[in-house]
C-alpha positions in Angstrom: 78.3 125.1 95.1 76.8 127.3 92.8 74.1 126.4 90.5 72.0 128.5 87.4 69.2 127.2 85.7 67.2 128.7 83.1 64.4 126.5 81.4 61.9 127.1 79.0 59.4 125.3 76.8 61.4 125.6 73.5 65.0 126.3 74.7 67.2 126.0 77.9 70.4 126.7 79.0 71.8 124.9 82.0 75.0 125.2 83.8 75.5 123.7 87.1 79.5 123.9 88.0 81.4 122.6 90.8 79.1 120.5 92.9 81.7 119.3 95.6 80.3 117.4 98.3 82.8 116.8 101.5 81.5 115.4 104.5 82.9 116.1 108.0 82.5 115.4 111.8 84.3 113.9 114.6 85.8 111.4 112.0 85.1 111.9 108.2 84.1 108.3 106.9 85.4 106.2 105.4 87.9 103.7 105.5 89.1 102.4 102.0 89.2 98.7 101.5 92.3 96.9 101.2 92.8 95.1 98.0 93.7 91.4 97.6 97.2 90.3 96.8 95.8 89.1 93.4 94.8 92.5 91.4 93.1 92.7 88.0 93.0 95.3 85.3 90.6 95.9 82.2 91.3 98.0 79.2 88.9 98.6 76.8 88.6 101.3 74.0 85.5 101.5 71.7 85.6 103.8 68.7 82.8 103.8 66.3 81.9 105.8 63.3 78.4 105.1 61.6 75.7 106.4 59.7 72.8 104.1 60.5 72.2 102.6 63.4 74.6 102.0 66.4 74.2 100.0 70.0 76.8 100.3 72.5 76.6 99.0 76.4 79.0 98.0 79.1 78.3 96.9 82.6 80.7 96.7 85.6 80.5 95.6 89.3 83.5 95.4 91.6 82.7 94.2 95.4 85.5 93.7 97.9 86.0 93.2 101.5 88.9 93.3 103.9 87.9 90.1 105.8 85.4 87.8 103.9 83.1 88.8 101.0 80.9 85.8 101.5 80.2 86.4 105.4 78.5 89.8 104.6 76.3 91.1 106.7 77.3 91.2 109.4 80.8 93.1 109.5 83.3 91.2 111.3 86.4 92.0 113.1 90.1 91.0 113.1 91.7 90.6 116.6 95.5 91.3 117.2 96.9 90.9 120.8 100.8 91.9 121.7 102.8 92.8 124.9 105.3 95.5 125.0 107.0 96.8 128.3 104.7 94.9 130.8 101.5 96.5 128.7 99.3 94.4 126.7 97.5 95.8 123.6 94.2 94.2 122.2 93.7 96.0 118.5 90.5 95.3 116.7 90.3 96.1 113.1 86.9 96.3 111.7 85.9 94.7 108.4 85.8 97.3 105.4 83.1 96.4 102.5 83.1 98.3 99.3 81.4 98.2 95.8 81.5 100.1 92.4 78.8 99.4 90.0 78.8 101.1 86.4 76.3 100.7 83.5 76.0 102.5 80.3 73.9 101.9 77.1 73.9 104.1 74.0 71.3 103.6 70.9 71.8 105.6 67.8 69.5 105.5 65.0 68.8 107.0 61.5 71.8 109.3 61.8 75.6 109.8 61.9 77.2 108.8 65.0 80.9 109.2 66.1 81.7 107.5 69.6 84.6 107.2 71.3 85.1 105.5 74.9 87.9 104.5 77.0 87.2 102.3 80.2 89.8 101.2 82.6 89.7 98.9 85.9 92.3 98.3 88.5 91.2 96.4 91.6 94.4 97.4 93.2 95.0 101.1 92.7 93.0 104.1 92.4 90.8 105.0 90.5 89.7 101.6 90.6 87.2 102.6 87.8 88.1 105.2 84.9 85.8 105.9 82.0 86.0 108.6 79.5 83.2 108.7 76.8 82.9 111.4 73.7 79.7 111.1 71.6 78.7 113.1 68.5 75.3 112.8 66.7 73.7 114.4 63.8 70.0 113.4 62.9 69.1 111.9 59.7 65.3 111.3 58.7 63.4 110.9 62.1 66.4 109.9 64.1 67.6 110.3 67.6 70.2 109.2 69.9 69.7 108.2 73.8 72.4 107.7 76.2 72.2 106.4 79.7 75.0 106.1 82.2 74.9 105.2 85.9 77.8 105.0 88.3 77.4 103.8 92.2 79.6 103.3 95.0 79.2 102.0 98.3 81.7 101.7 101.6 80.8 100.1 104.9 83.1 99.8 107.6 82.9 98.3 111.2 84.4 100.4 114.1 88.2 99.9 115.1 89.6 100.4 118.3 92.4 99.6 120.5 92.3 98.1 124.3 95.3 98.9 126.4 95.9 97.3 129.9 99.2 97.9 132.0 100.0 94.7 134.0 102.1 96.8 136.5 103.1 100.4 137.5 100.5 103.4 138.2 97.2 101.2 138.4 98.9 99.8 141.7 99.1 103.3 143.1 96.4 105.3 145.0 93.7 106.7 142.8 94.7 110.3 143.8 98.3 109.7 142.8 97.1 108.2 139.3 94.8 111.4 138.8 97.8 113.6 139.6 100.5 112.3 137.5 100.4 113.4 134.1 102.2 109.8 132.9 100.1 107.4 134.5 98.8 104.6 132.6 95.5 103.4 133.4 93.2 100.7 131.8 91.7 102.4 128.7 89.5 101.4 125.9 89.2 103.7 123.2 87.7 103.8 119.7 90.2 104.5 117.0 87.9 104.7 113.8 84.2 104.7 114.6 81.7 102.5 112.1 80.5 104.4 109.0 78.3 103.7 105.9 77.9 105.8 102.8 76.5 105.5 99.4 76.6 107.7 96.2 74.9 107.5 93.1 75.3 109.4 90.0 73.4 109.1 86.7 72.9 111.0 83.3 70.5 110.5 80.5 70.3 112.2 77.2 67.7 111.8 74.3 69.0 114.2 71.2 68.8 114.6 67.7 72.1 116.7 67.4 74.8 116.6 70.1 78.2 116.9 71.0 78.6 115.4 74.5 81.4 114.2 76.7 81.3 112.3 80.4 84.1 111.3 82.6 83.7 108.8 85.7 86.3 108.2 88.2 85.6 106.0 91.3 88.2 104.8 93.9 87.6 102.6 97.1 90.7 100.9 97.6 92.7 104.2 98.7 92.0 107.0 100.8 90.1 109.0 100.3 87.2 106.9 99.1 86.0 109.1 96.4 83.5 109.3 93.3 83.7 111.9 90.4 81.5 112.3 87.5 81.5 115.2 84.8 79.2 115.9 82.1 79.5 118.5 79.4 77.2 118.8 76.3 75.8 120.9 73.7 73.0 119.9 71.6 69.5 119.5 70.9 66.9 117.6 72.9 66.5 116.5 76.3 69.5 116.0 79.3 69.2 115.3 82.9 72.0 114.6 85.4 71.4 113.6 89.2 73.3 112.5 92.3 72.0 110.9 95.4 74.3 110.8 98.6 73.7 109.2 101.8 76.2 108.8 104.9 76.0 108.0 108.5 79.1 108.1 110.8 79.5 106.5 114.1 80.5 108.3 117.7 81.4 106.1 120.2 83.9 104.9 122.8 82.5 101.6 123.9 79.6 100.6 121.8 78.2 101.7 118.4 76.2 104.6 118.4 75.1 107.2 115.3 77.0 110.4 115.4 75.6 112.0 112.3 73.2 111.3 109.1 73.9 113.1 105.6 71.6 113.3 102.9 71.9 114.9 99.6 69.9 114.9 96.3 70.4 116.9 93.0 68.9 116.7 89.5 69.3 119.2 86.8 67.2 119.0 83.4 67.7 120.9 80.1 65.5 120.6 77.3 65.5 122.2 73.7 68.6 123.8 72.5 70.9 123.0 75.5 74.5 124.0 76.8 75.2 121.8 79.7 78.3 121.5 82.1 78.0 119.7 85.7 80.7 118.3 87.6 79.9 115.9 90.8 82.7 115.1 93.3 82.5 113.2 96.5 85.0 112.5 98.9 85.5 110.9 102.3 88.8 110.8 104.4 89.4 110.0 108.0 90.0 112.9 110.4 93.5 112.8 112.2 
C-alpha cells in the first residue's frame, strides 16, 4: 500500500493508489453464498445533459442465504450422511449469509451537468453488482454539485466439518498397532472450513463547483473469492472525501467454535481546493487450500 497526501488551506493534491486488502490466516474467509435456482438481472443506463438543476438517486439491496434467509440469526447447518466401504461419513455444511447494499445520490444546481451511469445486477453470477458512473459539472451563478455514494458487503458463514467413523478394521486392533500403521483409520472429527464473519463499507462524497469524476463499483458474494472493489478518479474544485472500513473475524477450531483472528481497518482521504484525486480500494477473501 502506498499513500501520499498534501493538503493546504487553498488547494490540495491527493493521490491514494492501489489500496489492496488481502486477509490471510489458517483459513481465509470466506465462503461464497450459493445463489438460488431462480436468478434475477437488472440493467439500468442513465444519460443526462442539463443546464439547470439535476437530481438523481439509486438504491439497491441484496440478501442471500444458503439455507433459510428468514431464520437468521442464528445460522444453521445442513447434514448429509452416507456409507462407503464400511465407513460412515457425516458431513455438516454450515449456512452462509451474504448481503450487498448500494446507495447513490447526486444534486447539481445552477450549472451545466453531464451525467452518465450504467448499473448492472446479477444475483446468479459475479460481479453481483457492477456500477460505473461519470460526472461532469461546470458552475453557473452560485451553483454547486454534490454526489454521495456508499457500498457495503457482508458475508457470514457457520463452520463446515466432516465426521468419519470406521465400522471395522483398525479400531478393533490394539492401540500401538494403530499408531504404527500409516494407513490406520481411526474415529476422527475435523473441521473443513472454520466459521467467519466479514464486513466491508466504502463511501465517497463530493461537493464541487467544477469537476470531472468517475467511479467504478464491483461487488461479488455468490462466487469465490468474495470481493468488493471501488475506484474513484476526480479532477476539480471543491471537496472530495473517500473512505473504507473493514472488519473480519475468522474461526480456528476442530471441535467447537473459537475465534482465531480478528482484522480491523479504517482509511479516509480528503482533498479540498483544486484537487486531483485517484484512489483504488480492493478487498477479497478466499479459502486457503
